[in-house]
C-alpha positions as CSV (number, residue, x, y, z in Angstrom):
1,M,90.4,120.7,94.1
2,A,90.6,121.1,90.3
3,L,93.8,122.8,89.1
4,S,92.7,125.7,87.0
5,S,94.6,127.8,84.6
6,T,95.5,130.2,87.4
7,T,96.8,127.3,89.5
8,S,94.4,128.0,92.3
9,W,92.4,125.2,94.0
10,S,88.6,125.2,94.4
11,E,86.5,122.9,96.5
12,P,84.7,120.1,94.7
13,S,81.0,119.7,95.5
14,A,81.5,116.0,95.8
15,I,83.6,113.1,94.4
16,A,81.1,110.4,93.4
17,G,81.3,106.7,93.6
18,E,78.4,104.3,92.8
19,R,76.9,104.1,96.4
20,V,79.1,106.7,98.1
21,Y,80.5,110.2,97.7
22,L,83.4,112.0,99.2
23,R,83.3,115.6,100.4
24,Y,85.2,117.9,102.7
25,P,84.4,117.7,106.4
26,R,82.4,120.5,108.0
27,L,82.0,121.6,111.6
28,A,78.4,120.5,111.4
29,D,79.6,116.9,111.0
30,Y,80.9,116.8,114.6
31,A,78.1,114.8,116.3
32,E,77.8,112.1,113.6
33,W,81.6,111.8,113.2
34,A,82.2,111.5,117.0
35,D,79.4,108.9,117.3
36,L,80.8,106.8,114.5
37,R,84.4,107.0,115.6
38,G,83.4,106.4,119.2
39,R,81.3,103.3,118.4
40,S,84.1,102.0,116.1
41,R,87.0,102.8,118.5
42,A,88.0,99.2,119.3
43,F,87.7,98.3,115.6
44,L,89.9,101.2,114.4
45,K,92.5,101.4,117.2
46,P,94.7,98.5,116.0
47,W,95.2,100.3,112.6
48,E,95.6,103.9,113.6
49,P,98.0,106.2,115.5
50,A,97.4,106.5,119.2
51,W,94.2,108.2,120.1
52,T,94.5,111.2,122.3
53,Q,92.5,111.6,125.5
54,D,90.5,114.4,123.9
55,E,90.2,112.7,120.5
56,L,86.4,112.9,120.2
57,T,85.8,116.3,121.8
58,R,84.2,119.2,119.9
59,I,87.2,121.4,120.5
60,A,89.6,118.7,119.0
61,F,87.2,118.3,116.0
62,R,87.2,122.1,115.4
63,Y,91.0,122.1,115.4
64,R,91.0,119.1,113.0
65,I,88.7,121.0,110.6
66,R,90.9,124.1,110.7
67,R,94.0,122.0,110.1
68,Y,92.3,120.2,107.1
69,Q,91.4,123.6,105.6
70,R,94.9,124.9,106.0
71,L,96.4,121.8,104.4
72,V,94.1,122.0,101.5
73,R,94.9,125.7,101.0
74,D,98.6,124.9,101.0
75,D,98.0,121.9,98.6
76,L,99.6,119.5,101.1
77,S,96.8,117.2,102.1
78,Y,93.1,116.6,101.3
79,A,90.8,114.9,103.9
80,F,87.4,113.8,102.8
81,F,84.5,112.3,104.7
82,V,82.8,109.4,102.9
83,A,79.0,109.3,103.0
84,L,76.2,107.1,101.6
85,K,74.4,108.6,98.6
86,E,71.1,107.2,99.7
87,N,70.9,108.9,103.1
88,D,74.0,111.1,103.5
89,R,75.1,109.0,106.4
90,L,78.8,109.3,107.3
91,I,80.6,105.9,106.9
92,G,84.3,106.8,107.1
93,G,87.0,108.9,105.6
94,C,89.7,109.1,103.0
95,T,92.8,111.2,103.0
96,L,95.3,112.1,100.3
97,S,98.2,113.4,102.3
98,N,101.9,114.2,101.7
99,V,101.0,115.7,98.4
100,R,104.2,116.5,96.5
101,R,104.4,118.6,93.4
102,G,107.2,119.4,91.0
103,V,109.0,116.4,89.5
104,T,107.2,114.0,91.9
105,Q,103.4,114.7,91.5
106,C,102.6,112.1,94.3
107,G,100.4,111.7,97.3
108,S,99.8,109.1,100.1
109,L,96.4,107.5,100.5
110,G,94.8,106.7,103.9
111,Y,91.3,105.6,104.8
112,W,89.1,104.4,107.6
113,S,85.7,102.9,107.8
114,G,83.3,102.9,110.7
115,E,82.8,99.3,111.9
116,P,79.1,99.1,110.9
117,Y,80.1,99.7,107.3
118,A,83.2,97.5,107.0
119,G,83.3,94.6,104.6
120,Q,80.6,95.9,102.3
121,G,82.8,97.3,99.5
122,L,81.9,100.8,100.3
123,M,85.5,101.9,101.1
124,T,86.7,100.2,97.9
125,E,84.2,102.5,96.0
126,A,85.4,105.5,97.9
127,V,89.1,104.8,97.2
128,R,88.4,104.1,93.6
129,A,86.6,107.5,93.2
130,L,89.4,109.3,95.0
131,V,92.1,107.7,92.9
132,V,90.3,108.7,89.7
133,H,90.0,112.3,91.0
134,A,93.6,112.4,92.1
135,F,94.9,111.4,88.7
136,T,92.4,113.3,86.5
137,R,91.6,116.4,88.4
138,M,94.6,116.9,90.7
139,G,97.2,115.9,88.1
140,L,99.0,113.4,90.3
141,H,101.2,110.8,88.7
142,R,101.6,108.4,91.6
143,I,99.6,107.4,94.7
144,E,101.2,105.5,97.5
145,A,99.6,103.5,100.3
146,A,100.8,101.5,103.3
147,C,99.2,98.9,105.5
148,L,100.2,96.6,108.3
149,P,101.3,93.2,107.0
150,H,98.5,91.4,108.8
151,N,95.7,93.8,107.7
152,E,94.1,91.4,105.1
153,P,91.1,93.6,104.4
154,S,93.2,96.6,103.5
155,K,95.5,94.5,101.3
156,R,92.5,93.2,99.5
157,L,91.1,96.6,99.0
158,L,94.3,98.0,97.6
159,H,94.6,95.1,95.2
160,R,91.0,95.4,94.1
161,V,91.5,99.1,93.2
162,G,94.7,98.4,91.3
163,F,97.6,99.1,93.7
164,R,100.7,97.0,93.4
165,L,102.8,95.8,96.3
166,E,106.2,97.4,96.1
167,G,107.9,96.2,99.2
168,E,108.1,96.4,103.0
169,A,109.3,99.3,105.2
170,L,110.6,98.5,108.6
171,R,109.0,100.6,111.5
172,Y,107.4,102.8,108.9
173,L,104.5,104.3,110.8
174,K,103.6,104.7,114.5
175,I,100.4,102.7,115.0
176,D,98.6,102.5,118.3
177,G,101.7,104.1,119.9
178,Q,104.3,101.7,118.4
179,W,106.5,101.9,115.3
180,R,105.3,99.2,113.0
181,D,106.5,97.6,109.8
182,H,104.2,98.3,106.8
183,L,103.7,96.9,103.3
184,L,104.1,99.6,100.7
185,F,101.7,99.8,97.7
186,A,101.6,102.2,94.8
187,M,99.5,103.0,91.7
188,L,100.5,105.1,88.7
189,E,98.2,107.3,86.7
190,D,98.5,105.0,83.6
191,D,98.2,101.7,85.5
192,P,95.1,99.7,84.5
193,R,92.2,100.0,86.9
194,P,90.2,96.9,87.5
């Protein structure tokens, strides 16, 4: 992930927070990922795009991992699983997608937390760690995020990390199968971080 003098990308061993770390997903994560997502389905469904019928199958997961690898190779998107440092248990994920280089140097943040780990500040730590990594190691200038207007936990998380509300976009993303309005947040590399 660190941009070297030859402009190639190499995988980080981990991006560390205080109680969590972020790392690239692996095929060996399937069972734990499917279990966490399956148990958290009702909790996650209102905030995510429509789940496909084969969403939690091993074949769909394998395809997902290949897509993640291709997007990293092309410097377009970086998906991470978030795990607890104390026991390596998977608790959720963070993605830095729509990475744009050139004059923009920008990316879009997304994240999810399994229901058993929500509300404990763990995802706040993960997002903080990813933001630092994106600005210092990836050379991004701006990170954007969007959330549904009634998603109070997500709004609080973004504010805690240092994102500023920039406005609202009508029917911005398709969530649970419907185009929904979103609040737009952003953070710049030289913004103060709480």
